[in-house]
N, CA and C atoms as an extended XYZ file, in Angstrom:
279
Properties=species:S:1:pos:R:3:atomname:S:1:resname:S:1:resid:I:1 pbc="F F F"
N       -12.113        7.752       -2.484 N   MET     1
C       -12.520        8.126       -1.151 CA  MET     1
C       -13.985        8.564       -1.151 C   MET     1
N       -14.361        9.276       -2.224 N   LYS     2
C       -15.763        9.706       -2.318 CA  LYS     2
C       -16.692        8.501       -2.341 C   LYS     2
N       -16.310        7.460       -3.092 N   GLU     3
C       -17.128        6.249       -3.185 CA  GLU     3
C       -17.241        5.562       -1.829 C   GLU     3
N       -16.129        5.479       -1.115 N   LEU     4
C       -16.122        4.865        0.208 CA  LEU     4
C       -17.034        5.630        1.154 C   LEU     4
N       -16.946        6.958        1.142 N   CYS     5
C       -17.794        7.785        2.003 CA  CYS     5
C       -19.264        7.640        1.633 C   CYS     5
N       -19.543        7.558        0.335 N   LYS     6
C       -20.921        7.398       -0.120 CA  LYS     6
C       -21.490        6.067        0.380 C   LYS     6
N       -20.676        5.001        0.303 N   GLU     7
C       -21.110        3.682        0.754 CA  GLU     7
C       -21.396        3.665        2.253 C   GLU     7
N       -20.694        4.477        3.007 N   GLU     8
C       -20.849        4.502        4.460 CA  GLU     8
C       -21.998        5.399        4.915 C   GLU     8
N       -22.697        6.008        3.987 N   GLY     9
C       -23.896        6.769        4.303 CA  GLY     9
C       -23.712        7.920        5.269 C   GLY     9
N       -22.649        8.714        5.076 N   GLY    10
C       -22.450        9.894        5.894 CA  GLY    10
C       -21.700        9.664        7.192 C   GLY    10
N       -21.333        8.404        7.477 N   LYS    11
C       -20.546        8.126        8.688 CA  LYS    11
C       -19.125        8.638        8.492 C   LYS    11
N       -18.438        8.863        9.596 N   ASN    12
C       -17.030        9.247        9.524 CA  ASN    12
C       -16.217        8.079        8.979 C   ASN    12
N       -15.300        8.383        8.080 N   VAL    13
C       -14.435        7.367        7.492 CA  VAL    13
C       -12.989        7.770        7.739 C   VAL    13
N       -12.189        6.821        8.208 N   PHE    14
C       -10.775        7.080        8.460 CA  PHE    14
C        -9.943        6.020        7.750 C   PHE    14
N        -8.999        6.449        6.952 N   VAL    15
C        -8.039        5.551        6.311 CA  VAL    15
C        -6.670        6.028        6.768 C   VAL    15
N        -5.918        5.140        7.389 N   SER    16
C        -4.637        5.559        7.950 CA  SER    16
C        -3.602        5.782        6.855 C   SER    16
N        -2.732        6.749        7.058 N   PRO    17
C        -1.640        6.973        6.099 CA  PRO    17
C        -0.768        5.728        5.933 C   PRO    17
N        -0.572        4.971        7.012 N   LEU    18
C         0.217        3.739        6.921 CA  LEU    18
C        -0.453        2.743        5.973 C   LEU    18
N        -1.777        2.645        6.025 N   SER    19
C        -2.496        1.743        5.125 CA  SER    19
C        -2.337        2.163        3.668 C   SER    19
N        -2.425        3.458        3.416 N   ILE    20
C        -2.295        3.968        2.043 CA  ILE    20
C        -0.901        3.676        1.498 C   ILE    20
N         0.119        3.993        2.279 N   VAL    21
C         1.499        3.762        1.832 CA  VAL    21
C         1.771        2.271        1.662 C   VAL    21
N         1.225        1.455        2.549 N   THR    22
C         1.435        0.010        2.464 CA  THR    22
C         0.831       -0.557        1.185 C   THR    22
N        -0.399       -0.179        0.882 N   VAL    23
C        -1.036       -0.727       -0.320 CA  VAL    23
C        -0.358       -0.197       -1.596 C   VAL    23
N         0.105        1.052       -1.584 N   LEU    24
C         0.837        1.563       -2.753 CA  LEU    24
C         2.149        0.809       -2.947 C   LEU    24
N         2.815        0.466       -1.857 N   ASN    25
C         4.035       -0.328       -1.975 CA  ASN    25
C         3.739       -1.754       -2.434 C   ASN    25
N         2.592       -2.296       -2.049 N   MET    26
C         2.194       -3.612       -2.552 CA  MET    26
C         2.010       -3.554       -4.067 C   MET    26
N         1.396       -2.490       -4.548 N   ILE    27
C         1.170       -2.333       -5.992 CA  ILE    27
C         2.494       -2.187       -6.718 C   ILE    27
N         3.417       -1.380       -6.168 N   VAL    28
C         4.739       -1.213       -6.782 CA  VAL    28
C         5.442       -2.563       -6.885 C   VAL    28
N         5.329       -3.380       -5.831 N   SER    29
C         5.972       -4.694       -5.834 CA  SER    29
C         5.435       -5.585       -6.954 C   SER    29
N         4.171       -5.381       -7.314 N   GLY    30
C         3.569       -6.195       -8.362 CA  GLY    30
C         3.691       -5.619       -9.759 C   GLY    30
N         4.158       -4.386       -9.872 N   CYS    31
C         4.302       -3.733      -11.183 CA  CYS    31
C         5.562       -4.198      -11.896 C   CYS    31
N         5.495       -4.161      -13.206 N   ALA    32
C         6.711       -4.383      -13.985 CA  ALA    32
C         7.644       -3.213      -13.714 C   ALA    32
N         8.890       -3.534      -13.361 N   GLU    33
C         9.853       -2.475      -13.069 CA  GLU    33
C        10.034       -1.604      -14.307 C   GLU    33
N        10.114       -0.320      -14.111 N   LYS    34
C        10.271        0.691      -15.161 CA  LYS    34
C         8.988        0.941      -15.947 C   LYS    34
N         7.862        0.317      -15.557 N   SER    35
C         6.594        0.622      -16.212 CA  SER    35
C         6.146        2.015      -15.782 C   SER    35
N         5.192        2.570      -16.481 N   GLU    36
C         4.686        3.912      -16.151 CA  GLU    36
C         4.060        3.922      -14.752 C   GLU    36
N         3.303        2.869      -14.431 N   THR    37
C         2.681        2.775      -13.107 CA  THR    37
C         3.751        2.728      -12.021 C   THR    37
N         4.757        1.915      -12.240 N   HIS    38
C         5.865        1.773      -11.286 CA  HIS    38
C         6.536        3.127      -11.049 C   HIS    38
N         6.855        3.825      -12.131 N   LYS    39
C         7.516        5.130      -12.010 CA  LYS    39
C         6.628        6.150      -11.297 C   LYS    39
N         5.345        6.183      -11.645 N   CYS    40
C         4.424        7.157      -11.038 CA  CYS    40
C         4.276        6.938       -9.538 C   CYS    40
N         4.043        5.699       -9.126 N   ILE    41
C         3.851        5.437       -7.700 CA  ILE    41
C         5.142        5.684       -6.927 C   ILE    41
N         6.280        5.249       -7.474 N   LYS    42
C         7.558        5.511       -6.800 CA  LYS    42
C         7.770        7.019       -6.655 C   LYS    42
N         7.354        7.798       -7.643 N   GLY    43
C         7.470        9.255       -7.567 CA  GLY    43
C         6.588        9.844       -6.486 C   GLY    43
N         5.339        9.384       -6.409 N   VAL    44
C         4.407        9.867       -5.383 CA  VAL    44
C         4.948        9.559       -3.987 C   VAL    44
N         5.572        8.408       -3.836 N   LEU    45
C         6.099        7.991       -2.535 CA  LEU    45
C         7.512        8.522       -2.272 C   LEU    45
N         8.054        9.273       -3.239 N   HIS    46
C         9.420        9.814       -3.135 CA  HIS    46
C        10.446        8.702       -2.910 C   HIS    46
N        10.273        7.611       -3.689 N   GLN    47
C        11.150        6.451       -3.560 CA  GLN    47
C        11.949        6.193       -4.839 C   GLN    47
N        12.088        7.200       -5.663 N   GLU    48
C        12.739        6.995       -6.954 CA  GLU    48
C        14.149        6.421       -6.839 C   GLU    48
N        14.871        6.778       -5.780 N   LYS    49
C        16.268        6.371       -5.650 CA  LYS    49
C        16.445        5.141       -4.758 C   LYS    49
N        15.333        4.556       -4.306 N   ILE    50
C        15.407        3.397       -3.425 CA  ILE    50
C        15.012        2.148       -4.215 C   ILE    50
N        15.854        1.131       -4.162 N   ARG    51
C        15.548       -0.129       -4.854 CA  ARG    51
C        14.318       -0.771       -4.223 C   ARG    51
N        13.515       -1.460       -5.045 N   ASP    52
C        12.295       -2.101       -4.547 CA  ASP    52
C        12.600       -3.089       -3.426 C   ASP    52
N        13.658       -3.885       -3.589 N   GLU    53
C        14.009       -4.882       -2.581 CA  GLU    53
C        14.336       -4.212       -1.237 C   GLU    53
N        15.021       -3.089       -1.303 N   GLU    54
C        15.374       -2.355       -0.094 CA  GLU    54
C        14.116       -1.818        0.596 C   GLU    54
N        13.183       -1.294       -0.198 N   MET    55
C        11.940       -0.758        0.357 CA  MET    55
C        11.118       -1.869        0.997 C   MET    55
N        11.084       -3.037        0.361 N   GLU    56
C        10.345       -4.168        0.919 CA  GLU    56
C        10.922       -4.582        2.274 C   GLU    56
N        12.244       -4.556        2.397 N   GLN    57
C        12.887       -4.891        3.671 CA  GLN    57
C        12.526       -3.866        4.746 C   GLN    57
N        12.519       -2.582        4.368 N   HIS    58
C        12.142       -1.531        5.321 CA  HIS    58
C        10.700       -1.716        5.779 C   HIS    58
N         9.817       -2.020        4.838 N   PHE    59
C         8.405       -2.192        5.180 CA  PHE    59
C         8.189       -3.401        6.058 C   PHE    59
N         8.892       -4.472        5.768 N   GLU    60
C         8.770       -5.665        6.598 CA  GLU    60
C         9.144       -5.340        8.044 C   GLU    60
N        10.247       -4.643        8.212 N   LYS    61
C        10.714       -4.260        9.547 CA  LYS    61
C         9.695       -3.328       10.227 C   LYS    61
N         9.200       -2.335        9.488 N   LEU    62
C         8.218       -1.395       10.028 CA  LEU    62
C         6.954       -2.109       10.482 C   LEU    62
N         6.418       -2.978        9.631 N   LEU    63
C         5.168       -3.657        9.962 CA  LEU    63
C         5.352       -4.627       11.128 C   LEU    63
N         6.491       -5.300       11.182 N   LEU    64
C         6.750       -6.189       12.317 CA  LEU    64
C         6.836       -5.393       13.613 C   LEU    64
N         7.497       -4.244       13.576 N   ASN    65
C         7.601       -3.400       14.772 CA  ASN    65
C         6.264       -2.785       15.158 C   ASN    65
N         5.449       -2.448       14.169 N   THR    66
C         4.151       -1.819       14.425 CA  THR    66
C         3.171       -2.798       15.041 C   THR    66
N         3.199       -4.034       14.573 N   THR    67
C         2.212       -5.012       15.028 CA  THR    67
C         2.728       -5.905       16.149 C   THR    67
N         3.995       -5.785       16.514 N   ALA    68
C         4.564       -6.616       17.584 CA  ALA    68
C         3.909       -6.290       18.918 C   ALA    68
N         3.678       -7.334       19.690 N   GLU    69
C         3.089       -7.117       21.016 CA  GLU    69
C         4.139       -6.515       21.934 C   GLU    69
N         3.754       -5.466       22.593 N   LYS    70
C         4.636       -4.780       23.537 CA  LYS    70
C         3.867       -4.623       24.850 C   LYS    70
N         4.507       -4.104       25.844 N   ASP    71
C         3.876       -3.926       27.151 CA  ASP    71
C         3.061       -2.637       27.232 C   ASP    71
N         2.538       -2.178       26.103 N   THR    72
C         1.802       -0.908       26.093 CA  THR    72
C         0.313       -1.102       26.334 C   THR    72
N        -0.167       -2.330       26.172 N   GLY    73
C        -1.595       -2.573       26.293 CA  GLY    73
C        -2.357       -2.233       25.022 C   GLY    73
N        -1.634       -1.828       23.985 N   VAL    74
C        -2.255       -1.479       22.707 CA  VAL    74
C        -2.009       -2.609       21.725 C   VAL    74
N        -3.051       -3.008       21.025 N   GLU    75
C        -2.931       -4.065       20.027 CA  GLU    75
C        -3.186       -3.470       18.650 C   GLU    75
N        -2.332       -3.779       17.704 N   CYS    76
C        -2.487       -3.274       16.343 CA  CYS    76
C        -2.608       -4.456       15.389 C   CYS    76
N        -3.744       -4.549       14.705 N   ASN    77
C        -3.958       -5.582       13.703 CA  ASN    77
C        -4.162       -4.898       12.367 C   ASN    77
N        -3.503       -5.422       11.338 N   MET    78
C        -3.619       -4.813       10.016 CA  MET    78
C        -3.924       -5.874        8.972 C   MET    78
N        -4.653       -5.464        7.956 N   ALA    79
C        -4.894       -6.311        6.793 CA  ALA    79
C        -4.927       -5.392        5.578 C   ALA    79
N        -4.266       -5.782        4.529 N   GLN    80
C        -4.221       -4.982        3.305 CA  GLN    80
C        -4.581       -5.871        2.124 C   GLN    80
N        -5.172       -5.276        1.130 N   SER    81
C        -5.414       -5.993       -0.116 CA  SER    81
C        -5.521       -4.978       -1.246 C   SER    81
N        -5.174       -5.431       -2.410 N   ALA    82
C        -5.318       -4.614       -3.620 CA  ALA    82
C        -6.137       -5.433       -4.604 C   ALA    82
N        -7.139       -4.833       -5.185 N   TRP    83
C        -8.048       -5.543       -6.078 CA  TRP    83
C        -7.938       -4.983       -7.487 C   TRP    83
N        -7.981       -5.873       -8.453 N   VAL    84
C        -7.937       -5.474       -9.852 CA  VAL    84
C        -9.376       -5.415      -10.361 C   VAL    84
N        -9.716       -4.273      -10.931 N   LYS    85
C       -11.068       -4.099      -11.446 CA  LYS    85
C       -11.155       -4.555      -12.904 C   LYS    85
N       -10.078       -4.346      -13.632 N   GLU    86
C       -10.090       -4.662      -15.061 CA  GLU    86
C        -8.685       -5.110      -15.471 C   GLU    86
N        -8.608       -6.197      -16.233 N   VAL    87
C        -7.323       -6.692      -16.717 CA  VAL    87
C        -7.173       -6.267      -18.173 C   VAL    87
N        -6.044       -5.662      -18.486 N   ILE    88
C        -5.770       -5.245      -19.868 CA  ILE    88
C        -5.174       -6.445      -20.593 C   ILE    88
N        -5.862       -6.927      -21.620 N   VAL    89
C        -5.474       -8.142      -22.319 CA  VAL    89
C        -4.065       -8.056      -22.878 C   VAL    89
N        -3.660       -6.920      -23.432 N   SER    90
C        -2.332       -6.795      -24.018 CA  SER    90
C        -1.243       -7.010      -22.974 C   SER    90
N        -1.557       -6.730      -21.698 N   TYR    91
C        -0.584       -6.929      -20.629 CA  TYR    91
C        -0.300       -8.414      -20.427 C   TYR    91
N        -1.314       -9.248      -20.654 N   LEU    92
C        -1.172      -10.678      -20.421 CA  LEU    92
C        -0.347      -11.385      -21.496 C   LEU    92
N        -0.178      -10.752      -22.646 N   HIS    93
C         0.543      -11.427      -23.747 CA  HIS    93
C         1.964      -10.994      -23.830 C   HIS    93
């Protein structure tokens, strides 16, 4: 967050909680099940007892409901991505 704020040169920066939870769930989906990363993120999200497939179904429903056009006059567009900065070679073998 500090890096993002620094890049924005003192402007106000807002990251929605929905965006944070969504990207963390994207990372969990890509982690090897039972890996340390998988366990840590599931713990932070308090999802230890929820199967990954079940969580993905909940998120799909949530995002469809959040972005669906309704008669409110409000439009919600979302885009998420997770970027890898460094690949650990031992992971690839």
